[in-house]
C-alpha positions as CSV (number, residue, x, y, z in Angstrom):
1,M,-0.8,-4.6,12.0
2,L,-3.1,-1.6,12.1
3,V,-3.4,1.5,9.9
4,K,-2.1,3.8,12.7
5,D,1.2,1.9,12.9
6,Y,2.0,2.3,9.2
7,M,0.2,5.5,8.1
8,T,2.1,8.8,7.4
9,R,1.3,11.0,10.4
10,H,0.9,14.8,9.9
11,P,0.6,14.6,6.1
12,V,0.9,17.6,4.0
13,M,-2.6,19.3,4.0
14,V,-3.9,22.2,1.9
15,E,-6.9,24.6,2.0
16,P,-9.7,24.6,-0.5
17,T,-8.9,28.2,-1.6
18,M,-5.4,27.3,-2.6
19,S,-4.7,27.6,-6.4
20,I,-4.1,24.4,-8.3
21,V,-0.8,25.9,-9.5
22,E,0.4,26.1,-5.9
23,A,-0.8,22.6,-5.1
24,Q,1.1,21.3,-8.1
25,R,4.2,23.0,-6.8
26,I,3.7,21.5,-3.3
27,M,3.2,18.0,-4.8
28,S,6.4,18.3,-6.8
29,E,8.5,19.6,-4.0
30,T,7.2,17.1,-1.4
31,K,7.0,14.2,-3.8
32,V,3.4,13.3,-2.7
33,R,0.5,12.3,-5.0
34,H,-2.4,13.0,-2.6
35,L,-3.3,16.1,-0.6
36,P,-6.1,16.1,2.0
37,V,-8.0,19.3,1.7
38,V,-9.0,20.6,5.1
39,E,-10.9,23.4,6.8
40,T,-10.5,24.9,10.3
41,G,-9.3,22.3,12.8
42,K,-7.9,19.9,10.1
43,R,-11.4,18.7,9.2
44,L,-11.5,16.9,5.9
45,T,-13.4,18.7,3.2
46,G,-11.9,17.0,0.1
47,L,-9.0,15.3,-1.5
48,V,-6.7,16.3,-4.3
49,T,-4.7,13.8,-6.4
50,R,-2.5,14.3,-9.4
51,Q,-5.3,13.1,-11.6
52,T,-7.8,15.6,-10.3
53,L,-5.4,18.4,-11.1
54,R,-5.3,17.4,-14.8
55,I,-7.4,19.8,-16.8
56,P,-9.2,18.3,-19.8
57,P,-7.7,19.6,-23.1
58,T,-11.2,20.4,-24.3
59,E,-11.5,23.2,-21.7
60,L,-8.4,24.8,-23.0
61,A,-8.7,24.3,-26.7
62,S,-10.2,27.6,-27.6
63,L,-7.9,29.7,-25.3
64,N,-4.6,31.3,-26.2
65,V,-1.5,31.0,-24.0
66,W,-2.4,34.1,-21.9
67,E,-5.9,33.0,-21.4
68,I,-4.8,29.5,-20.4
69,T,-2.4,31.0,-17.8
70,R,-5.2,33.2,-16.4
71,F,-7.6,30.3,-16.4
72,L,-5.2,28.0,-14.5
73,S,-4.2,30.7,-12.0
74,N,-7.8,31.4,-11.1
75,L,-8.7,27.8,-10.4
76,Q,-8.8,26.8,-6.8
77,L,-8.7,23.3,-5.2
78,Q,-12.3,23.5,-4.3
79,D,-13.1,23.7,-8.0
80,V,-11.4,20.4,-8.8
81,M,-11.0,18.3,-5.6
82,V,-12.9,15.2,-4.8
83,K,-15.7,16.4,-2.5
84,R,-15.9,15.2,1.1
85,K,-19.0,13.1,0.5
86,D,-17.1,11.1,-2.2
87,V,-13.8,10.7,-0.4
88,I,-13.1,7.2,0.8
89,F,-11.3,7.2,4.1
90,T,-10.3,4.9,6.9
91,D,-9.9,4.8,10.7
92,P,-6.5,4.4,12.5
93,D,-7.6,1.2,14.2
94,V,-8.6,-0.6,11.0
95,A,-6.5,-3.7,10.2
96,L,-3.9,-3.0,7.5
97,E,-5.2,-5.7,5.2
98,A,-8.7,-4.4,5.5
99,A,-7.6,-0.9,4.4
100,A,-5.6,-2.5,1.5
101,Q,-8.8,-4.3,0.4
102,V,-10.7,-1.1,0.4
103,M,-8.1,0.5,-1.9
104,I,-8.2,-2.6,-4.2
105,D,-12.0,-2.6,-4.3
106,H,-12.2,1.1,-5.2
107,K,-9.0,1.2,-7.3
108,I,-7.6,4.1,-5.4
109,G,-4.0,4.9,-4.3
110,A,-4.6,6.4,-0.8
111,L,-6.9,6.7,2.1
112,P,-7.0,9.7,4.4
113,V,-7.1,8.5,8.0
114,L,-9.7,10.3,10.2
115,E,-10.7,10.5,13.8
116,E,-14.1,12.2,14.3
117,G,-13.7,13.9,10.9
118,I,-10.2,15.2,11.7
119,V,-7.2,14.2,9.5
120,V,-4.6,12.4,11.6
121,G,-2.8,10.7,8.7
122,I,-2.8,9.2,5.3
123,I,-2.0,5.7,4.1
124,T,-1.0,5.1,0.5
125,E,-0.2,2.2,-1.8
126,I,3.5,3.0,-1.3
127,D,3.0,2.5,2.5
128,M,1.4,-0.9,1.7
129,M,4.1,-2.0,-0.6
130,T,6.8,-1.0,1.9
131,Q,5.2,-3.1,4.6
132,L,4.8,-6.1,2.1
133,A,8.5,-5.9,1.4
134,E,9.3,-5.8,5.2
135,L,6.8,-8.6,5.9
136,L,8.6,-10.9,3.5
137,G,12.1,-9.8,4.6
138,G,12.9,-8.0,1.4
139,N,15.9,-6.1,2.7
140,V,17.4,-8.9,4.8
141,P,20.0,-11.3,3.3
142,G,18.9,-14.9,3.4
143,V,17.4,-17.8,1.4
144,R,13.9,-17.0,0.1
145,A,11.9,-20.1,-0.6
146,T,8.4,-20.5,-2.0
147,V,7.0,-23.8,-0.9
148,R,3.8,-25.4,-2.2
149,M,2.1,-27.5,0.4
150,P,-1.3,-29.3,0.9
151,N,-4.0,-26.9,2.0
152,R,-5.0,-28.8,5.1
153,K,-4.8,-28.3,8.9
154,G,-1.3,-28.7,10.3
155,A,0.5,-28.4,7.0
156,L,2.3,-25.1,7.9
157,A,3.2,-26.4,11.3
158,K,4.8,-29.5,9.7
159,L,6.9,-27.3,7.5
160,T,8.0,-24.8,10.2
161,G,8.7,-27.7,12.6
162,A,11.0,-29.4,10.1
163,I,12.9,-26.1,9.7
164,S,13.0,-25.5,13.5
165,D,14.4,-29.0,14.0
166,Q,17.5,-27.9,12.0
167,G,18.1,-25.1,14.5
168,W,17.2,-22.5,11.8
169,G,15.1,-19.4,12.4
170,I,12.5,-18.1,10.1
171,Y,13.0,-14.4,9.7
172,A,9.8,-13.7,7.7
173,S,6.9,-15.5,6.1
174,G,3.7,-15.1,4.2
175,G,1.2,-17.3,2.4
176,V,-1.6,-17.3,-0.2
177,P,-3.8,-19.9,-1.8
178,T,-2.2,-21.5,-4.9
179,P,-3.7,-19.8,-8.0
180,K,-6.5,-22.0,-9.5
181,D,-5.6,-24.8,-7.1
182,P,-7.7,-24.8,-3.9
183,K,-6.0,-28.0,-2.7
184,H,-2.7,-26.3,-2.2
185,W,-1.2,-23.3,-0.4
186,D,2.0,-21.4,-1.3
187,C,4.1,-20.2,1.6
188,V,7.1,-17.8,1.2
189,L,9.8,-18.2,3.8
190,K,12.9,-16.1,4.5
191,I,15.6,-18.1,6.3
192,R,19.0,-16.6,7.3
193,N,22.4,-18.2,7.7
194,V,21.6,-21.3,5.7
195,S,22.4,-22.5,2.2
196,R,19.9,-23.1,-0.6
197,E,20.9,-26.7,-0.8
198,D,20.1,-27.3,2.9
199,V,16.7,-25.7,2.5
200,I,15.9,-27.8,-0.6
201,G,17.0,-31.0,1.3
202,V,14.6,-30.3,4.2
203,V,11.6,-29.5,2.1
204,E,12.2,-32.4,-0.2
205,S,12.1,-34.7,2.8
206,L,8.5,-33.8,3.4
207,Q,6.0,-35.7,1.3
208,G,3.6,-33.5,-0.6
209,Y,5.8,-30.4,-0.2
210,D,7.5,-28.8,-3.3
211,I,9.8,-25.9,-3.7
212,I,8.5,-23.8,-6.7
213,D,11.1,-21.0,-6.3
214,I,14.2,-20.5,-4.3
215,R,16.8,-17.7,-4.4
């Protein structure tokens, strides 16, 4: 799972001399929250977000409505954008989870995707959430079970083996360490064409394995 497989290709891009009013219109019409600002050849020069387009009220407090209109119409993206040197970006061949960690560490909602300084895409928190839903089979009917198991070698293989022995197929799965409990691991499984009761029966037959949620 690499960034290039899940990013938005050919994102909406804007020029630094565009007015912020026009950028706000584009954001509203295209329903995007991040606009890469590019120069000739789609080379990244900055990034505009909804937050960067917010003008502090203190800058407008002393102006009347006509002066405010004139002030806003004269502002260009190059006046408010995040400058190129401060833009955090990624590469198309970066692992998806690594890009997600960058977004988490920096508390940002999107990463422009660059190849040799040229914008080839953008990956956002919405893209990440979409892939998480697909990874866990969110749109597929079936039994979703969260199983708490020992955090030791072979524990997952034992669980999936028991399921396979029933002739069932695992459509999707994912796992994380149990919060505040390093001795256990929580695994989410999506199994189709089976009943809740059957899944519970198989898991309960395994010593040290507990279902903490099933739906």
